[in-house]
VMD Tcl script that draws the C-alpha trace (Angstrom):
set ca {
  {13.79 18.49 12.03}
  {10.26 18.30 12.38}
  {9.06 16.53 15.56}
  {6.79 13.79 15.65}
  {3.30 13.60 17.23}
  {0.83 10.82 17.74}
  {-2.14 10.24 15.03}
  {-5.60 8.98 15.85}
  {-8.02 7.76 13.41}
  {-9.87 5.46 11.36}
  {-9.28 4.54 7.58}
  {-12.48 6.10 6.80}
  {-11.56 9.50 7.89}
  {-8.49 9.31 5.61}
  {-8.45 11.16 2.11}
  {-9.01 8.50 -0.30}
  {-6.53 8.89 -4.38}
  {-8.11 6.76 -6.82}
  {-5.30 5.49 -8.40}
  {-6.44 4.11 -11.72}
  {-9.67 2.33 -12.67}
  {-10.68 -0.14 -9.84}
  {-7.75 0.79 -7.31}
  {-7.81 3.67 -4.82}
  {-5.26 4.30 -1.74}
  {-5.30 5.73 1.53}
  {-2.17 6.15 3.97}
  {-0.38 7.31 7.05}
  {3.04 7.06 7.94}
  {6.66 9.09 8.66}
  {9.68 9.36 7.03}
  {10.63 5.79 8.17}
  {7.41 4.06 7.12}
  {4.18 4.50 5.58}
  {1.02 2.11 5.67}
  {-1.18 1.84 3.04}
  {-4.57 0.57 2.55}
  {-5.42 -0.16 -1.09}
  {-8.82 -1.29 -2.25}
  {-8.85 -3.16 -5.32}
  {-12.05 -3.49 -7.22}
  {-12.29 -7.19 -8.98}
  {-12.05 -5.78 -12.42}
  {-8.70 -4.22 -11.67}
  {-6.40 -4.69 -14.23}
  {-2.92 -5.77 -13.31}
  {-0.01 -3.79 -13.43}
  {3.83 -5.21 -12.63}
  {6.01 -3.24 -11.15}
  {8.82 -3.04 -8.90}
  {10.56 -0.86 -6.12}
  {13.95 -0.54 -6.50}
  {14.54 0.65 -2.76}
  {12.17 0.19 -0.60}
  {10.76 -3.74 1.14}
  {7.20 -4.05 0.91}
  {5.12 -6.10 3.61}
  {1.51 -7.02 1.82}
  {-1.43 -8.25 3.95}
  {-4.80 -9.21 2.45}
  {-7.34 -8.38 4.69}
  {-10.38 -9.34 2.57}
  {-10.80 -10.76 -0.93}
  {-9.11 -13.29 -2.85}
  {-6.25 -12.93 -5.42}
  {-3.31 -14.60 -6.99}
  {-0.06 -12.38 -5.53}
  {2.21 -12.47 -8.42}
  {5.96 -12.21 -6.58}
  {8.93 -12.38 -8.71}
  {7.69 -15.95 -10.95}
  {5.62 -17.12 -8.64}
  {1.77 -16.71 -8.37}
  {0.79 -17.04 -4.18}
  {-3.35 -17.79 -4.00}
  {-4.45 -15.48 -1.53}
  {-7.07 -14.41 1.18}
  {-7.73 -13.02 4.23}
  {-5.06 -13.32 6.55}
  {-2.31 -13.66 4.30}
  {1.40 -12.14 4.53}
  {3.58 -11.48 2.46}
  {7.01 -9.81 2.47}
  {8.44 -8.39 -1.43}
  {12.40 -7.17 -1.12}
  {13.23 -4.40 -2.77}
  {13.98 -5.10 -6.36}
  {11.83 -8.06 -6.45}
  {8.98 -7.59 -9.11}
  {4.78 -8.33 -7.82}
  {1.38 -7.95 -8.72}
  {-1.94 -8.69 -7.20}
  {-4.39 -9.91 -9.72}
  {-7.75 -9.83 -8.36}
  {-9.35 -13.89 -8.00}
  {-13.20 -13.14 -7.16}
  {-16.45 -10.79 -7.19}
  {-15.43 -8.89 -4.04}
  {-13.15 -6.43 -3.52}
  {-9.56 -6.90 -2.10}
  {-8.42 -4.80 0.75}
  {-4.78 -4.66 0.65}
  {-2.39 -3.18 3.84}
  {0.89 -2.70 2.41}
  {3.96 -1.24 4.79}
  {6.93 0.27 3.08}
  {10.10 1.01 4.66}
  {11.74 3.16 4.37}
  {8.79 5.25 3.24}
  {8.76 5.75 -0.33}
  {9.32 9.21 -1.34}
  {6.60 9.21 -4.01}
  {3.86 8.52 -1.70}
  {4.34 11.51 0.12}
  {1.43 13.77 -1.04}
  {-0.79 10.58 1.04}
  {-0.07 11.95 4.13}
  {-0.39 15.68 3.47}
  {-3.34 15.69 5.88}
  {-1.40 14.93 8.72}
  {0.52 18.15 8.49}
  {2.89 18.68 10.90}
  {2.77 14.97 11.74}
  {3.82 13.67 8.14}
  {6.08 16.71 7.14}
  {8.83 14.50 7.92}
  {7.90 12.14 4.83}
  {10.55 13.19 2.91}
  {9.05 14.47 -1.18}
  {9.53 12.84 -4.26}
}
mol new
graphics top color blue
foreach p $ca { graphics top sphere $p radius 0.5 }
foreach p [lrange $ca 0 end-1] q [lrange $ca 1 end] { graphics top cylinder $p $q radius 0.2 }
display resetview
C-alpha cells in the first residue's frame, strides 16, 4: 500500500485539464476523497450526468448558476453548498456573465479522475485507476 504524505500547494500551481469548451478543472486527492476545482465559462453548454457510486459535495466559490439536482433547479451563487447523493442526476447551468468557480468533493474518489492527480506522484498513487 502506498504511504500518504502531505501536499501543500495552490490551485494555480496545479495542472489544468480542459474538459470541453467552457469547462476546465484541476484536482488534489487520495483514494478516499478527491477535490476538484472547476472553472465554468458563461457560454458552457449544460451536461446532465449522474455518478452511480460516489457522493458529491458542490460549493460555489464565484459566479451565478442554476444547479439542477434531480428535477429541481436551485439558484446558486458564492457560498452555496449542495449535497448530491450517488445516483442522482444533476448539472450546472451558468446564469450570468462571469465565470463560475465550482469546488466539487467526491467520496470515495472517482476512479475516472485518477489522471487528474498524477501530478502528485507518490502522494496521489493511492488513487485507484479507472
